[in-house]
Backbone as ProteinMPNN parsed JSONL, in Angstrom:
{"seq_chain_A": "MNTPDNLLKELSENQKSLEFFESLNKVNKYAISWRIQSAKNPEIRAKRMKIILEMLAKGEMFHP", "coords_chain_A": {"N_chain_A": [[119.475, 139.253, 45.249], [120.467, 137.407, 42.904], [119.861, 134.572, 40.958], [122.21, 132.135, 41.026], [124.379, 131.54, 37.362], [125.573, 128.985, 37.483], [123.71, 127.411, 37.755], [120.797, 127.694, 36.959], [121.863, 127.226, 34.331], [122.312, 124.088, 34.448], [119.354, 124.177, 35.303], [118.526, 124.612, 32.738], [118.9, 122.14, 31.188], [116.902, 120.545, 32.219], [113.546, 120.791, 31.245], [111.271, 120.127, 33.015], [112.14, 121.456, 35.709], [113.033, 123.431, 35.653], [110.782, 124.751, 35.031], [108.849, 124.277, 37.416], [110.81, 126.286, 38.882], [111.114, 128.537, 37.727], [107.711, 128.967, 38.264], [108.336, 129.354, 41.418], [107.723, 131.346, 44.129], [109.329, 134.443, 45.639], [110.614, 134.171, 48.035], [111.656, 131.168, 48.083], [112.954, 131.4, 45.936], [114.886, 132.654, 46.847], [115.856, 131.526, 48.827], [117.095, 128.905, 47.574], [119.388, 130.555, 45.819], [120.443, 131.621, 48.137], [121.624, 129.658, 49.587], [123.208, 127.879, 47.788], [124.733, 130.107, 47.023], [125.8, 130.752, 49.679], [127.846, 128.605, 50.258], [131.417, 127.512, 51.14], [133.183, 126.162, 49.557], [134.161, 124.776, 46.737], [132.839, 121.686, 46.65], [131.51, 121.873, 48.475], [129.223, 123.464, 47.385], [128.499, 121.902, 44.962], [127.45, 119.475, 45.788], [125.651, 120.885, 47.579], [124.244, 121.749, 44.843], [123.61, 119.742, 44.022], [121.895, 118.473, 45.505], [119.394, 120.247, 46.123], [119.121, 120.943, 42.788], [117.749, 118.145, 42.57], [115.326, 117.903, 44.284], [113.998, 120.194, 43.181], [113.5, 118.785, 40.788], [111.242, 117.168, 41.795], [109.671, 118.433, 42.566], [109.793, 119.969, 45.011], [109.695, 122.335, 47.563], [111.306, 125.09, 49.06], [110.143, 126.37, 51.162], [107.282, 125.445, 51.623]], "CA_chain_A": [[120.183, 138.356, 45.063], [120.703, 136.939, 41.448], [120.229, 133.029, 40.514], [123.76, 131.333, 39.913], [124.649, 131.165, 36.058], [125.721, 127.368, 37.011], [121.897, 126.519, 38.402], [120.601, 128.463, 35.903], [122.667, 126.341, 33.038], [121.581, 123.051, 34.947], [118.091, 123.971, 35.154], [117.946, 124.888, 31.349], [118.897, 120.817, 30.537], [115.749, 119.835, 32.239], [112.298, 121.501, 31.011], [110.624, 120.632, 34.144], [112.777, 121.334, 37.153], [113.115, 124.326, 34.995], [109.513, 125.286, 34.891], [109.117, 124.727, 38.357], [111.833, 127.051, 39.455], [110.044, 129.537, 37.745], [106.728, 129.508, 38.986], [108.526, 129.798, 42.755], [107.901, 132.647, 44.889], [110.757, 134.461, 45.713], [110.852, 133.52, 48.703], [112.058, 129.558, 47.749], [113.8, 131.391, 44.79], [115.893, 133.396, 47.535], [116.084, 130.252, 49.502], [118.119, 128.265, 47.088], [120.76, 131.256, 45.78], [121.144, 131.876, 48.788], [122.362, 128.128, 49.795], [124.085, 127.594, 46.873], [126.161, 130.829, 47.505], [126.827, 131.011, 50.476], [128.971, 127.171, 50.377], [132.343, 128.242, 51.417], [134.493, 125.785, 48.745], [133.344, 123.832, 45.731], [132.628, 120.596, 46.714], [130.025, 122.007, 49.512], [128.725, 124.068, 46.293], [128.048, 120.943, 44.352], [126.574, 118.995, 46.931], [124.175, 121.71, 47.502], [123.586, 122.208, 43.93], [122.832, 118.421, 43.423], [120.361, 118.383, 46.407], [118.415, 121.27, 45.438], [117.797, 119.474, 41.855], [116.435, 116.482, 42.856], [114.119, 118.677, 44.844], [112.905, 120.627, 42.495], [112.667, 118.117, 39.717], [110.061, 116.081, 42.25], [108.695, 119.047, 42.651], [109.406, 120.088, 46.457], [110.281, 123.86, 48.157], [111.718, 124.902, 51.084], [109.064, 126.527, 52.495], [105.699, 125.42, 51.599]], "C_chain_A": [[119.932, 137.319, 43.943], [120.798, 135.52, 41.679], [121.628, 133.333, 40.226], [123.435, 131.245, 38.895], [124.571, 129.74, 36.708], [124.232, 126.947, 36.82], [121.084, 127.055, 37.571], [120.636, 127.219, 34.193], [122.079, 124.797, 33.374], [120.306, 123.11, 34.664], [117.496, 123.596, 33.636], [118.153, 123.278, 31.205], [117.731, 120.333, 30.815], [114.459, 120.798, 32.251], [111.333, 121.396, 32.315], [111.221, 121.566, 35.232], [112.689, 123.422, 36.611], [111.629, 125.708, 35.284], [109.028, 125.391, 36.12], [109.464, 125.59, 39.337], [111.276, 128.189, 39.043], [109.053, 129.992, 38.439], [106.957, 129.071, 40.56], [108.536, 131.133, 43.057], [109.126, 133.511, 45.399], [110.915, 134.018, 47.153], [111.778, 132.281, 48.653], [113.571, 130.611, 47.008], [115.564, 131.861, 46.083], [116.603, 131.936, 48.353], [117.439, 129.628, 48.898], [119.293, 129.06, 46.568], [120.979, 131.059, 46.664], [122.167, 130.33, 49.813], [123.543, 127.555, 49.152], [125.442, 128.362, 46.708], [127.175, 131.032, 47.985], [127.63, 129.611, 50.994], [130.818, 128.146, 50.351], [133.152, 127.32, 50.856], [133.421, 125.358, 47.718], [132.401, 122.501, 45.834], [131.371, 120.912, 47.413], [128.677, 122.928, 48.106], [128.119, 123.023, 46.086], [126.924, 120.492, 44.466], [125.442, 119.481, 46.94], [123.069, 122.221, 45.834], [122.746, 121.098, 43.166], [121.779, 118.161, 44.477], [119.5, 119.196, 45.585], [117.812, 121.34, 44.001], [117.422, 119.028, 41.522], [115.438, 117.367, 43.423], [113.301, 119.082, 43.882], [112.709, 119.71, 41.045], [111.514, 117.073, 40.559], [109.374, 116.945, 42.609], [108.593, 119.387, 43.979], [110.997, 121.564, 46.572], [110.655, 123.218, 49.027], [111.021, 125.601, 51.91], [107.665, 127.206, 51.258], [104.921, 126.386, 51.217]], "O_chain_A": [[119.152, 136.394, 44.172], [121.648, 135.104, 42.466], [122.147, 134.237, 39.571], [122.261, 130.897, 38.772], [123.489, 129.183, 36.527], [123.748, 126.287, 35.901], [120.17, 126.233, 37.643], [119.805, 126.727, 33.429], [121.359, 124.31, 32.502], [119.862, 122.286, 33.864], [116.596, 122.826, 33.299], [116.99, 122.93, 31.001], [117.215, 119.652, 29.929], [114.318, 121.554, 33.212], [110.685, 122.378, 32.677], [110.517, 122.526, 35.544], [112.31, 124.361, 37.311], [111.58, 126.904, 35.569], [108.631, 126.532, 36.355], [108.835, 125.781, 40.378], [110.892, 128.961, 39.921], [109.099, 131.018, 39.118], [106.018, 128.495, 41.109], [109.182, 131.983, 42.444], [110.103, 132.771, 45.522], [111.759, 133.121, 47.139], [112.815, 132.442, 49.297], [114.744, 130.591, 47.379], [116.737, 131.49, 46.058], [117.776, 131.566, 48.306], [118.55, 129.724, 49.419], [120.365, 128.481, 46.74], [121.854, 130.195, 46.728], [123.188, 130.37, 50.499], [124.512, 126.978, 49.644], [126.577, 127.955, 46.459], [128.349, 131.269, 47.702], [128.016, 129.598, 52.162], [131.164, 129.119, 49.681], [134.207, 127.319, 51.489], [132.202, 125.515, 47.791], [131.379, 122.352, 45.165], [130.304, 120.385, 47.096], [127.451, 122.827, 48.16], [127.14, 122.824, 46.805], [125.861, 120.686, 43.877], [124.403, 118.959, 46.534], [121.945, 122.7, 45.681], [121.854, 121.155, 42.319], [120.758, 117.571, 44.125], [118.985, 118.844, 44.524], [116.641, 121.62, 43.749], [116.763, 119.01, 40.482], [114.492, 117.487, 42.643], [112.189, 118.614, 43.636], [111.782, 119.99, 40.285], [110.956, 116.209, 39.883], [108.291, 116.589, 43.073], [107.467, 119.237, 44.453], [112.146, 121.753, 46.174], [110.647, 122.111, 49.565], [111.133, 125.575, 53.136], [107.296, 128.203, 50.636], [103.699, 126.242, 51.246]]}, "name": "protein", "num_of_chains": 1, "seq": "MNTPDNLLKELSENQKSLEFFESLNKVNKYAISWRIQSAKNPEIRAKRMKIILEMLAKGEMFHP"}
């Protein structure tokens, strides 16, 4: 599963989050991509993206 372009754009604006995202293993990158791409409408996608970006800024991941 590819990383959504809009997530990469948002990550490029925060170097710390981008570096943390790049350090994640495949399982966590897949979990992030799946949560964003499986959203049924733009509002849910935006909400999930906001939550994920906040997690990455804090150095948190879905699967430790």
